[in-house]
C-alpha positions in Angstrom: 49.6 -13.9 52.2 53.2 -14.3 51.0 54.0 -11.7 48.5 50.3 -10.8 47.4 47.7 -8.5 48.9 45.1 -10.6 50.3 41.6 -9.5 51.2 39.9 -11.7 53.9 36.3 -11.6 53.7 34.4 -13.3 56.9 31.1 -13.7 57.9 29.7 -10.8 60.2 27.1 -12.4 62.6 28.8 -15.7 63.3 32.5 -17.1 63.6 33.5 -18.9 60.3 33.2 -22.4 60.1 35.5 -23.1 57.2 38.3 -21.0 55.4 38.1 -20.9 51.4 41.1 -19.7 49.4 39.4 -18.1 46.5 41.8 -18.1 43.2 39.4 -16.1 41.0 39.0 -16.3 37.4 40.5 -14.0 34.9 43.0 -16.3 33.3 45.8 -14.0 34.9 45.0 -11.5 32.6 42.4 -9.6 34.4 41.6 -8.8 38.0 39.0 -10.2 40.2 35.5 -9.1 38.5 32.0 -8.1 40.3 30.7 -11.7 39.8 33.6 -13.4 41.7 32.7 -10.9 44.8 29.0 -12.0 44.4 30.0 -15.7 44.9 32.3 -14.7 47.8 29.3 -13.1 49.5 27.4 -16.0 49.2 30.5 -18.2 50.6 30.5 -15.8 53.6 26.7 -16.0 54.1 27.1 -19.7 54.3 29.4 -19.3 57.2 32.8 -19.6 55.2 36.0 -17.0 55.6 37.2 -16.4 52.3 40.9 -15.3 51.6 41.2 -13.7 48.3 44.6 -13.0 46.9 45.3 -10.5 44.5 48.0 -12.4 42.6 50.0 -11.0 39.7 48.6 -10.8 36.2 50.3 -11.6 32.8 52.6 -10.6 31.2 54.5 -9.4 34.3 53.5 -12.3 36.3 52.6 -16.3 35.7 50.4 -18.8 37.5 53.7 -20.0 39.0 53.9 -17.0 41.1 50.5 -17.6 42.6 50.9 -21.1 43.8 53.3 -20.3 46.7 50.6 -18.7 48.8 49.1 -22.2 48.7 50.9 -23.3 52.1 49.3 -24.6 55.3 49.0 -22.1 58.1 47.7 -24.7 60.6 44.3 -25.1 59.2 42.2 -26.9 57.0 41.9 -25.1 53.7 39.5 -25.2 50.7 40.8 -24.0 47.5 38.0 -22.8 45.1 39.3 -23.0 41.6 37.5 -21.7 38.4 37.1 -24.2 35.6 40.0 -22.7 33.5 42.2 -25.8 32.8 45.4 -23.7 31.8 46.9 -23.7 35.6 45.6 -27.3 36.0 48.8 -29.2 35.1 49.6 -33.0 36.2 52.3 -31.5 38.5 49.7 -29.0 40.3 47.1 -32.0 40.4 49.9 -34.1 42.0 50.8 -31.5 44.5 47.2 -30.9 45.7 46.6 -34.6 46.0 49.8 -34.7 48.6 48.2 -31.8 50.7 46.1 -33.3 53.4 45.3 -30.0 54.7 43.8 -28.9 51.2 40.5 -29.7 49.8 40.0 -28.7 46.2 36.4 -27.5 44.9 36.6 -26.6 40.9 33.7 -24.5 39.5 32.5 -25.5 36.2 34.2 -23.9 33.1 31.0 -21.9 32.6 27.5 -22.1 33.9 25.0 -20.5 31.5 22.0 -21.5 33.3 23.2 -19.3 36.1 23.6 -16.2 33.9 20.4 -14.2 33.1 22.0 -12.4 30.1 22.1 -15.9 28.5 18.2 -16.0 28.7 17.9 -12.5 27.0 20.3 -13.7 24.4 18.4 -17.0 23.9 15.1 -15.2 23.6 16.8 -12.6 21.1 18.1 -15.6 18.9 14.9 -17.1 18.9 12.7 -14.4 17.5 14.2 -11.1 16.3 17.5 -12.8 15.1 16.2 -16.0 14.1 17.2 -16.4 10.4 18.3 -12.7 10.1 20.6 -12.3 7.2 21.4 -8.4 7.3 23.5 -6.5 4.9 25.2 -4.8 7.5 25.7 -4.7 11.5 23.5 -2.2 12.1 20.8 -4.6 10.9 21.7 -6.7 13.7 22.1 -4.0 16.2 18.5 -2.7 14.9 16.9 -6.3 15.6 18.5 -6.6 18.9 17.2 -3.0 20.0 13.7 -4.0 18.9 14.1 -7.5 20.8 15.0 -5.5 24.1 12.4 -3.3 23.5 9.9 -6.5 22.9 11.2 -7.9 26.3 11.2 -4.5 28.4 7.4 -4.3 27.1 6.6 -7.2 29.4 7.8 -6.3 32.9 7.6 -10.0 34.1 10.0 -11.1 31.3 13.1 -9.6 32.3 12.6 -10.8 36.0 11.8 -14.1 34.8 15.1 -14.5 33.1 16.8 -13.3 36.8 14.4 -15.7 38.3 15.4 -18.6 36.4 19.1 -18.4 37.7 17.7 -18.1 41.3 19.1 -14.8 41.7 17.2 -11.9 43.2 16.9 -8.0 43.0 16.2 -6.6 46.3 15.6 -3.0 45.8 16.0 -1.1 49.3 12.7 -0.3 50.9 11.9 3.4 50.7 12.2 4.9 54.4 9.1 6.9 54.0 6.8 4.2 53.0 5.3 1.8 55.6 5.6 -1.9 54.8 1.9 -2.3 54.5 2.0 0.1 51.5 
């Protein structure tokens, strides 16, 4: 894509039904993060080819330099935008509205219900950190560590945090075990 390295991620087993242009989060100060790649993977699993530009970051670059790659290449494009409002100016909204080839999908600013760490944090806040008035940061660290030990003592609890988000951990099946073992 124009002036940027662009990664193309496509479905392996079938032809892509749509194309998504993924402008990742990071507020133009950090590059693409692992959770962005996870979302991109889910999109390709759903039959979407995803174009992921590695646009310039602040302070050397700004959001105006990222926009030129939003030009049609003779196909319909879905622009997946994170919830950051900084680049979502009135001028940008007007420009998007004029592009009949472009569909905009905005992600929520933050979806804590999709983050298992939020559930861990909530559990700690309800028990070990509830009404804690420590004299030192070490008091908070100690209480947090005790809470993590409590949670780890019940192997189902950490997995429940993950299950609540709809995510799974699929460890590889050891090659030396048969499936019925």
